[in-house]
C-alpha positions in Angstrom: -3.8 -9.9 19.3 -3.8 -6.2 18.3 -6.1 -5.2 21.2 -3.8 -7.0 23.7 -0.8 -5.2 22.2 -2.5 -1.8 22.6 -3.6 -2.7 26.2 0.1 -3.3 27.1 1.1 0.2 26.0 0.4 3.6 27.5 -2.8 5.2 26.2 -2.5 6.2 22.6 -3.9 9.2 20.7 -4.5 9.1 17.0 -3.9 6.2 14.6 -1.8 3.2 15.5 -0.5 0.7 13.1 0.0 -2.9 14.3 2.0 -5.2 12.0 1.1 -8.8 12.8 1.3 -12.2 11.2 -1.7 -14.4 11.4 -0.9 -18.1 12.0 -2.7 -21.1 10.6 -4.7 -21.9 13.7 -8.0 -20.0 13.6 -8.0 -19.6 17.4 -5.1 -17.1 17.1 -2.6 -19.1 19.1 0.0 -18.9 16.3 -0.5 -15.1 15.7 2.2 -12.7 16.7 2.8 -9.0 16.6 5.9 -7.7 14.8 5.7 -4.1 15.8 3.4 -1.3 16.8 3.8 2.1 15.1 2.4 5.5 16.0 1.0 6.0 12.5 -0.8 4.3 9.7 1.3 1.5 8.2 1.7 0.0 4.7 -1.3 -2.1 5.2 -3.4 1.1 5.0 -2.2 1.5 1.4 -3.4 -2.0 0.5 -6.7 -1.5 2.3 -7.2 1.9 0.6 -6.7 0.3 -2.8 -9.2 -2.5 -2.0 -11.8 -0.2 -0.4 -15.0 0.4 -2.4 -15.3 3.9 -1.1 -13.3 6.5 0.9 -11.4 4.6 3.6 -10.0 7.7 5.3 -13.5 9.2 5.5 -14.9 6.0 7.0 -12.1 6.0 9.6 -12.8 9.5 10.6 -16.5 8.9 10.8 -16.1 5.7 12.9 -13.7 7.5 15.3 -16.3 10.2 15.8 -18.8 7.5 16.8 -20.7 7.7 13.5 -21.6 4.7 11.3 -20.0 4.1 7.9 -20.6 1.6 5.2 -17.5 0.2 3.6 -16.8 -2.8 1.5 -13.7 -4.3 0.0 -12.7 -6.0 -3.2 -11.7 -9.6 -2.8 -9.2 -9.5 -5.7 -5.6 -10.1 -4.6 -3.3 -7.2 -4.5 0.5 -6.9 -4.7 3.0 -4.3 -3.8 6.0 -3.4 -6.0 9.5 -2.5 -4.8 8.5 1.2 -4.8 5.4 0.6 -2.6 2.9 0.9 -5.3 -0.1 -1.4 -5.1 -2.0 -3.0 -7.9 -4.5 -5.8 -8.5 -3.0 -9.2 -9.6 -4.1 -10.2 -13.1 
């Protein structure tokens, strides 16, 4: 879904955030894009918190064509009203 959204836009430079909702059907037929932003989005904050390593470094390395090992915690996260993220207890 995200790749089709980017394909419909003029060529982008830099990071692009795609806010989307994943539907229940595993084939993606119920997924939909909410918006496309010319910047990292709130999901980056959650991914950064869950990353077992430096997410920004991995993104830079991958964009330069290098490989990068990255893993993520499977513990659920939550955002508070101020945008802070923490693990659920």
